[in-house]
C-alpha positions as CSV (number, residue, x, y, z in Angstrom):
1,M,232.8,105.3,241.8
2,K,229.9,107.8,243.2
3,P,226.9,109.1,241.6
4,G,226.5,111.9,239.4
5,P,224.8,115.2,240.6
6,K,221.7,113.9,239.4
7,N,221.9,110.4,239.2
8,R,220.6,110.4,235.8
9,I,221.7,109.5,232.7
10,T,222.0,113.3,231.9
11,D,225.0,113.1,234.3
12,V,226.3,112.3,230.8
13,A,227.3,115.6,229.1
14,G,225.4,116.3,225.9
15,L,221.8,114.1,226.4
16,K,218.6,114.9,227.5
17,V,215.7,113.0,227.8
18,G,212.0,113.2,227.8
19,N,209.1,110.9,228.5
20,A,205.0,111.3,226.9
21,T,202.7,109.3,229.5
22,D,199.5,108.4,228.2
23,H,197.9,107.0,232.1
24,A,194.4,105.8,230.5
25,L,196.8,103.4,228.0
26,R,199.0,102.8,230.9
27,S,201.4,103.2,228.3
28,G,204.2,105.7,227.1
29,A,207.0,106.3,225.2
30,T,210.7,107.8,226.1
31,V,213.6,109.8,224.4
32,V,217.0,110.0,224.7
33,L,218.3,113.1,222.5
34,C,221.9,113.2,221.7
35,D,222.3,117.4,221.4
36,E,224.9,116.4,218.6
37,P,225.4,113.0,216.7
38,A,226.5,110.5,219.0
39,V,228.6,107.0,218.3
40,A,225.9,104.2,218.9
41,A,226.0,100.5,219.4
42,V,223.5,97.9,220.5
43,Q,224.0,93.7,221.9
44,V,220.2,92.1,222.0
45,L,220.3,89.0,224.4
46,G,216.5,88.4,224.9
47,G,214.8,86.0,223.0
48,A,211.9,87.9,222.2
49,P,212.9,91.7,221.0
50,G,211.2,94.4,219.0
51,T,213.1,97.3,217.2
52,R,214.0,99.7,214.8
53,E,216.8,100.3,212.8
54,T,219.2,98.5,214.9
55,D,221.3,96.5,212.2
56,L,223.2,99.7,211.3
57,L,224.3,100.1,215.0
58,E,226.7,97.1,214.5
59,P,230.6,98.4,214.0
60,H,231.1,96.8,210.5
61,N,228.4,99.3,208.8
62,T,228.8,102.5,207.5
63,V,226.4,105.1,209.8
64,Q,228.3,105.7,212.9
65,T,226.2,108.1,215.2
66,V,222.6,108.1,215.7
67,D,220.3,111.6,216.4
68,A,218.0,110.0,219.1
69,L,217.5,106.8,221.0
70,V,213.7,105.7,222.0
71,L,212.2,103.0,224.3
72,S,208.5,103.0,224.0
73,G,205.5,100.4,225.4
74,G,202.9,98.9,222.8
75,S,204.8,95.9,221.6
76,A,205.3,96.2,217.6
77,F,202.7,99.5,217.9
78,G,205.3,101.2,219.9
79,L,207.8,101.3,217.6
80,D,206.0,104.0,215.9
81,A,207.3,106.7,218.4
82,A,210.5,106.6,216.2
83,S,208.8,108.4,213.8
84,G,207.0,110.9,216.1
85,V,210.7,111.9,217.5
86,Q,212.3,111.9,213.8
87,A,209.5,114.0,212.4
88,G,210.4,116.4,215.2
89,L,214.3,116.5,214.3
90,R,213.5,116.7,211.0
91,E,211.7,119.8,211.7
92,A,215.2,121.0,213.2
93,G,216.6,120.4,210.7
94,R,218.5,117.2,212.3
95,G,219.5,114.2,210.5
96,F,222.2,112.3,208.4
97,A,223.0,114.5,205.3
98,V,222.2,112.3,202.1
99,G,222.8,115.0,199.1
100,P,220.3,117.4,199.9
101,F,218.0,115.5,202.2
102,R,219.0,114.9,206.0
103,V,217.8,111.8,207.3
104,P,217.3,111.3,210.9
105,I,218.4,108.3,212.8
106,V,216.2,107.4,215.6
107,P,217.0,103.2,216.6
108,A,214.1,101.9,218.9
109,A,213.2,99.3,220.9
110,I,209.4,98.5,222.6
111,L,208.5,96.5,225.5
112,F,205.1,94.5,225.6
113,D,202.6,96.2,227.9
114,L,199.3,95.5,225.9
115,M,197.7,93.4,228.8
116,N,198.3,95.6,231.5
117,G,194.5,96.8,232.0
118,G,195.3,99.7,229.7
119,D,192.5,100.9,227.5
120,K,194.2,99.7,224.1
121,D,191.1,100.5,222.1
122,W,192.7,103.1,220.2
123,G,191.5,102.7,216.6
124,R,192.8,102.4,213.4
125,Y,195.9,104.0,214.3
126,P,198.2,103.7,217.5
127,P,199.2,106.8,219.2
128,Y,202.8,105.8,219.6
129,R,203.6,107.9,216.8
130,E,202.1,111.2,218.5
131,L,204.0,110.3,221.9
132,G,207.0,109.7,220.4
133,Y,206.6,113.4,218.9
134,A,205.7,114.8,222.5
135,A,208.3,113.3,224.4
136,L,210.9,114.9,222.2
137,A,210.0,118.2,222.5
138,R,210.0,117.5,226.6
139,A,213.3,116.5,226.7
140,A,215.7,118.2,229.5
141,E,218.3,117.2,231.7
142,D,215.3,116.6,234.2
143,F,212.8,114.2,233.9
144,E,210.4,111.8,235.7
145,T,211.0,107.8,236.5
146,G,209.2,105.5,237.6
147,S,205.3,105.0,236.3
148,A,206.6,107.3,233.0
149,G,207.1,107.2,229.3
150,A,208.5,104.0,228.3
151,G,207.9,102.7,231.9
152,T,204.2,103.1,232.3
153,G,202.7,100.1,232.0
154,A,205.8,97.7,232.8
155,L,205.6,95.0,235.3
156,T,207.7,92.4,236.6
157,A,206.9,89.0,238.4
158,T,206.5,90.4,241.6
159,F,205.9,94.3,241.8
160,K,205.2,96.9,239.1
161,G,208.2,98.0,236.8
162,G,208.7,101.6,235.9
163,L,211.3,104.1,234.3
164,G,214.9,103.9,236.3
165,S,217.9,105.9,235.7
166,A,221.6,106.2,237.3
167,S,224.7,107.1,236.9
168,T,228.6,106.6,238.1
169,V,231.5,108.8,237.8
170,L,234.4,106.8,237.5
171,E,238.3,107.9,239.3
172,A,239.3,108.3,235.9
173,G,237.0,111.3,235.2
174,F,234.3,109.2,232.9
175,T,230.5,109.6,233.5
176,V,228.5,106.6,233.1
177,G,225.1,106.9,232.9
178,A,221.9,104.0,232.3
179,L,217.8,104.6,231.6
180,V,215.8,101.2,231.9
181,A,212.4,100.5,231.2
182,V,211.8,97.7,233.3
183,N,208.9,95.4,232.4
184,A,210.9,92.0,233.4
185,L,209.5,88.4,233.0
186,G,211.2,87.8,236.5
187,S,211.8,89.5,239.7
188,A,213.7,92.5,241.1
189,T,213.6,91.5,244.2
190,V,214.6,88.0,246.3
191,G,212.2,85.9,246.7
192,D,209.2,86.7,248.6
193,T,211.1,90.1,250.1
194,R,211.3,93.6,249.1
195,H,215.0,93.4,249.0
196,F,216.1,93.8,245.4
197,W,219.2,91.7,244.1
198,A,220.9,94.9,243.1
199,A,221.6,95.9,246.7
200,P,225.3,95.5,246.9
201,F,226.1,98.1,244.1
202,E,223.2,100.5,245.8
203,E,224.7,104.1,246.5
204,A,222.9,106.4,249.5
205,E,219.6,104.5,249.9
206,E,218.4,105.4,246.5
207,F,216.5,102.6,246.0
208,G,215.4,101.9,249.6
209,G,218.4,100.9,251.1
210,L,217.3,97.4,252.7
211,G,220.6,95.8,251.6
212,L,220.5,92.2,251.1
213,P,218.0,90.1,253.1
214,F,219.8,87.9,256.3
215,P,219.4,85.2,256.6
216,F,219.2,84.8,253.0
217,P,215.3,83.1,252.3
218,A,214.7,79.4,251.4
219,D,213.0,80.4,248.5
220,A,215.3,82.7,246.7
221,R,217.0,80.9,244.3
222,I,213.3,79.3,243.2
223,P,212.7,81.9,239.9
224,R,209.6,83.9,240.4
225,T,208.5,84.5,236.9
226,K,204.9,86.2,235.4
227,M,203.9,82.4,233.9
228,S,202.9,81.8,237.6
229,R,200.3,84.7,237.1
230,R,199.4,83.9,233.5
231,P,200.2,80.9,231.0
232,T,201.6,82.7,228.5
233,G,203.7,84.8,230.5
234,T,204.5,87.3,227.0
235,E,203.5,90.8,228.4
236,N,207.9,91.0,229.2
237,T,211.2,92.8,227.6
238,T,213.4,95.3,229.7
239,I,215.2,97.9,227.5
240,A,218.0,100.3,228.0
241,V,220.5,102.9,227.2
242,I,224.0,103.1,228.3
243,A,225.6,106.1,227.9
244,T,229.7,107.9,228.6
245,D,230.9,110.7,227.6
246,A,234.1,108.9,226.5
247,V,235.3,108.9,223.3
248,L,234.8,105.2,221.9
249,S,234.7,103.7,218.4
250,K,231.2,101.6,217.4
251,A,233.2,98.5,218.6
252,E,233.9,99.6,221.9
253,A,230.3,101.0,222.5
254,K,228.9,98.1,221.5
255,R,231.4,96.5,224.3
256,I,229.6,98.6,227.1
257,A,226.6,97.7,225.7
258,I,227.1,94.1,226.3
259,A,228.9,94.5,229.5
260,A,225.7,96.7,230.4
261,H,223.7,93.2,230.4
262,D,225.5,92.0,233.7
263,G,223.7,94.6,235.0
264,F,220.1,92.6,234.0
265,A,222.0,89.7,235.5
266,R,222.9,90.9,239.1
267,A,219.3,92.9,239.1
268,L,217.3,90.5,237.4
269,W,216.2,86.9,238.0
270,P,216.0,85.1,235.5
271,A,217.3,87.7,233.2
272,H,217.6,87.3,229.0
273,T,214.8,84.6,229.1
274,P,213.2,83.3,225.3
275,L,210.3,85.3,226.9
276,D,211.8,88.6,227.3
277,G,213.5,90.8,224.4
278,D,216.3,92.2,226.7
279,L,217.9,95.1,224.5
280,V,220.8,97.7,225.5
281,F,221.5,100.6,223.1
282,A,224.8,102.4,224.3
283,L,226.0,106.2,223.8
284,A,229.7,107.5,223.5
285,T,228.8,111.1,223.1
286,G,232.6,111.8,223.1
287,K,232.1,115.0,225.6
288,S,234.8,114.1,227.8
289,G,237.5,114.5,224.9
290,R,239.4,111.9,226.2
291,V,240.0,108.3,224.9
292,P,240.1,106.0,228.3
293,A,243.3,104.3,228.5
294,P,243.2,100.0,228.4
295,E,243.0,99.6,232.3
296,D,240.1,103.2,232.4
297,F,238.3,100.8,230.0
298,I,237.4,97.9,232.0
299,G,236.4,100.3,234.6
300,L,234.1,101.8,232.1
301,C,232.7,98.5,231.2
302,A,232.4,97.4,235.1
303,A,230.3,101.0,235.7
304,A,227.7,99.8,233.2
305,A,227.0,96.7,234.8
306,S,226.9,98.3,238.1
307,T,225.4,101.4,237.1
308,M,222.6,99.5,235.0
309,A,221.9,97.2,237.7
310,R,221.0,100.4,240.1
311,A,218.7,101.7,237.3
312,I,216.9,98.9,236.9
313,A,216.2,98.5,240.8
314,S,215.3,102.3,240.7
315,G,212.7,101.9,238.2
316,V,211.1,99.1,240.4
317,H,211.6,101.4,243.4
318,D,210.1,104.3,242.1
319,A,206.7,103.5,240.0
320,A,203.5,104.6,241.5
321,P,200.6,103.0,242.7
322,M,197.4,103.9,240.8
323,P,193.9,103.3,240.4
324,G,193.3,100.0,238.6
325,D,196.9,98.3,239.1
326,T,196.9,94.6,238.3
327,M,200.1,94.5,240.3
328,P,201.3,96.4,243.3
329,S,204.0,98.4,243.7
330,W,207.2,98.4,245.3
331,A,206.3,101.8,247.3
332,R,202.8,100.6,248.2
């Protein structure tokens, strides 16, 4: 396994990513745009999810493909970002054909960033619909990570969170890419150190090259959560997209989403708590034109986990320090 040329989810052929960021709000939205409708699925393992159009992604339901996926800040208010993306896609003539109408299919997930110090006094309507529209307009193969888009106001228990991405090219020729907004209740780093839990999977010092700490700190097994800073600890959730260019069914895409959650467990401690809405969307663009053999599918699942773990660490690593921060950035 090795990273793709960009080490981004856009190494998967057929995908673009766009961010819209409001630093005064300390929030934003991110869209993953499919050049052509792509097979999609979802797996939710956190106890406090916020979602839109996720039921249709179950393998037994009718619609097989999506036009885009949205990750957004803003808690439930942020689900409006998908409406902005849907509006832009409708203008472009995209969508699921229903008689003479086209309905863009845009599932979405949100994270909670309302109490991160940003100005949330937005008046009657939240700004996320316009942020979603703007993110779609900026969709490209190159995009910003760290304090951008859905990761703008993200926090973890120990450092600022952020938007992270990574990719892997397998020996079989398939590409896997991950995109994640890291806003976990827990921590991406070991104990009180700056070493990432995801260190065993790091490629080319992409998140600092520190490796695992030695000796391993005695406090490493103590779960660090935001509840140590704020009694409710409700301002959480890590939301992500795992993608591949393999030709997959919806059921196989769901299996990839399930496998990618192992990357959460490798990169965050604790993960999948009752106060996280941890979620992974899966996309299969099919651009490789190849159906994976059983042994290659196992490789795809393994790469989904390792690539997701790397993306999570990168999101925290890339977050930028800003005036008024309530948490330090890893980069300081």
